[in-house]
C-alpha positions as CSV (number, residue, x, y, z in Angstrom):
1,M,96.9,22.1,77.7
2,S,99.4,22.8,80.3
3,K,101.1,25.4,78.0
4,A,97.9,27.4,77.5
5,P,97.4,28.3,81.2
6,A,101.1,29.3,81.4
7,K,100.8,32.1,78.9
8,P,97.9,33.9,80.7
9,A,99.9,33.7,83.9
10,D,102.9,35.4,82.2
11,A,100.5,37.9,80.6
12,N,99.1,38.8,84.1
13,A,102.6,39.1,85.5
14,E,103.7,41.6,82.7
15,T,100.6,43.8,83.0
16,P,101.2,44.9,86.6
17,K,104.9,45.7,85.7
18,K,103.7,48.0,82.9
19,G,101.2,49.7,85.3
20,K,104.0,50.2,88.0
21,G,106.3,51.7,85.3
22,K,103.7,54.2,84.3
23,L,102.9,55.0,87.9
24,I,106.6,55.6,88.6
25,A,107.0,57.8,85.5
26,I,103.9,59.8,86.5
27,A,105.3,60.2,90.0
28,I,108.7,61.4,88.7
29,V,107.0,63.9,86.4
30,A,104.8,65.1,89.2
31,V,107.8,65.6,91.6
32,L,109.7,67.5,88.9
33,L,106.7,69.7,88.2
34,L,106.0,70.4,91.9
35,G,109.7,71.1,92.5
36,G,109.9,73.5,89.5
37,G,106.7,75.2,90.6
38,G,108.0,75.6,94.1
39,G,111.3,77.0,93.0
40,A,109.5,79.4,90.6
41,A,107.2,80.5,93.5
42,W,110.2,81.1,95.8
43,F,112.0,83.1,93.1
44,F,109.1,85.3,92.2
45,L,107.2,85.6,95.5
46,L,109.6,85.1,98.4
47,K,112.8,86.6,97.1
48,P,113.4,90.1,98.5
49,P,113.4,93.0,96.0
50,P,116.9,94.0,94.8
51,E,117.0,97.3,96.7
52,A,116.1,95.6,100.0
53,A,118.6,92.8,99.4
54,D,121.5,95.0,100.3
55,G,119.9,96.0,103.6
56,E,118.5,99.3,104.7
57,A,121.3,101.4,103.1
58,A,120.0,101.0,99.5
59,P,116.7,102.9,100.0
60,A,118.5,105.7,101.9
61,E,121.1,106.0,99.2
62,K,118.3,106.2,96.6
63,S,116.5,108.9,98.5
64,K,119.7,110.9,98.8
65,K,120.2,110.7,95.0
66,D,116.6,111.7,94.5
67,K,117.2,114.8,96.7
68,K,120.2,115.8,94.6
69,A,118.4,115.3,91.3
70,E,115.2,117.2,92.3
71,G,116.5,120.6,91.2
72,P,119.4,123.0,91.0
73,P,122.1,122.8,93.7
74,V,121.2,124.6,96.9
75,Y,123.9,126.7,98.6
76,V,124.1,128.4,102.1
77,P,126.6,131.3,102.1
78,F,128.6,132.1,105.3
79,D,129.7,135.6,106.3
80,P,133.4,136.2,106.1
81,F,135.7,134.9,108.9
82,T,138.8,136.8,110.0
83,V,141.0,135.1,112.6
84,N,144.6,135.1,114.0
85,L,146.4,131.9,113.2
86,Q,148.8,130.1,115.6
87,P,151.6,130.6,116.6
88,D,152.8,133.9,115.1
89,G,149.4,135.7,114.7
90,R,149.1,135.9,110.9
91,F,145.7,136.7,109.7
92,L,143.4,134.4,107.8
93,Q,140.4,135.9,106.0
94,T,138.1,133.4,104.3
95,T,134.5,133.1,103.0
96,F,132.9,129.9,102.0
97,T,129.6,128.5,100.9
98,V,128.1,125.1,101.9
99,Q,126.2,123.0,99.4
100,V,123.2,121.1,100.8
101,G,120.8,118.5,99.3
102,T,117.5,120.4,99.2
103,Q,116.0,123.8,100.0
104,E,114.5,122.2,103.1
105,D,118.0,121.3,104.2
106,A,119.1,124.9,103.7
107,T,116.2,126.1,105.9
108,K,117.2,123.7,108.6
109,M,120.8,124.7,108.4
110,K,120.0,128.4,108.6
111,E,118.1,127.8,111.9
112,V,121.4,126.7,113.5
113,L,123.8,128.9,111.6
114,P,125.0,130.9,114.6
115,A,126.0,127.8,116.4
116,I,127.8,126.4,113.3
117,R,129.5,129.8,112.8
118,G,130.8,129.8,116.4
119,Q,132.3,126.3,116.1
120,V,133.9,127.1,112.7
121,L,135.4,130.3,114.3
122,L,137.0,128.2,117.0
123,L,138.3,125.7,114.5
124,L,139.9,128.4,112.3
125,S,141.6,130.2,115.3
126,A,143.3,126.9,116.3
127,K,144.9,126.4,112.8
128,T,148.5,127.3,112.0
129,D,149.7,129.2,109.0
130,A,151.7,126.2,107.8
131,E,148.5,124.1,107.7
132,M,146.6,126.8,105.7
133,L,149.4,127.3,103.1
134,T,149.0,123.8,101.7
135,L,146.3,122.3,99.5
136,E,146.0,119.3,101.8
137,G,145.4,121.7,104.7
138,K,142.7,123.5,102.9
139,N,141.0,120.2,101.9
140,Q,141.2,119.0,105.5
141,L,139.7,122.3,106.7
142,A,136.8,121.9,104.3
143,E,136.1,118.4,105.6
144,E,136.3,119.6,109.2
145,I,133.9,122.4,108.4
146,K,131.5,119.8,106.9
147,T,131.8,117.7,110.0
148,I,131.1,120.6,112.3
149,A,128.1,121.7,110.2
150,E,126.6,118.2,110.2
151,M,126.9,117.8,114.0
152,R,124.7,119.6,116.6
153,H,125.3,119.0,120.3
154,G,127.3,115.9,119.5
155,E,124.5,114.4,117.4
156,K,124.2,114.2,113.6
157,T,121.8,116.8,112.2
158,T,118.9,116.0,109.8
159,F,120.4,117.9,106.9
160,E,123.1,116.6,104.5
161,I,126.2,118.6,103.6
162,L,127.3,117.8,100.0
163,G,130.3,120.1,100.0
164,V,132.2,123.1,101.3
165,H,133.3,125.6,98.7
166,F,135.8,128.4,99.5
167,N,135.0,131.7,97.9
168,S,138.1,133.5,99.2
169,F,141.2,132.5,101.2
170,I,143.6,135.2,102.2
171,L,146.6,134.8,104.5
172,Q,148.5,137.9,105.7
């Protein structure tokens, strides 16, 4: 008779172990599911959109590209310039056109065209004939004209210059 009571004691001892094992397995599965769900929620809900991940520059670049793609290129022509170059007084006669992003930019630029023209005239009259004879000098001049056109009273204007295109360039 002593053997009979021993078996039920062992059976009772094994039953709680099976219950603890199931409980641990359920807890592990629950932790994995909650962790996976939390990770998925972070990925889809809290992760910043791709254009904002690079900072504020991405939306601005996108809007500039949209401006360019809206329609045909927009150009603002300048009247001819004739200046004496330094130091020997050779003449430079040039005309150029400035490409802007939109028709609105062209309108804004035309409002300040006399000021831009005055600054470009001063720039041209300070150049030497040696500078204007080289391709590098002409490219540098185009960049300087672009910088002058984009600045107003020391501050950047609200319009964007896409390029400066020379129509004629005569040195005498």
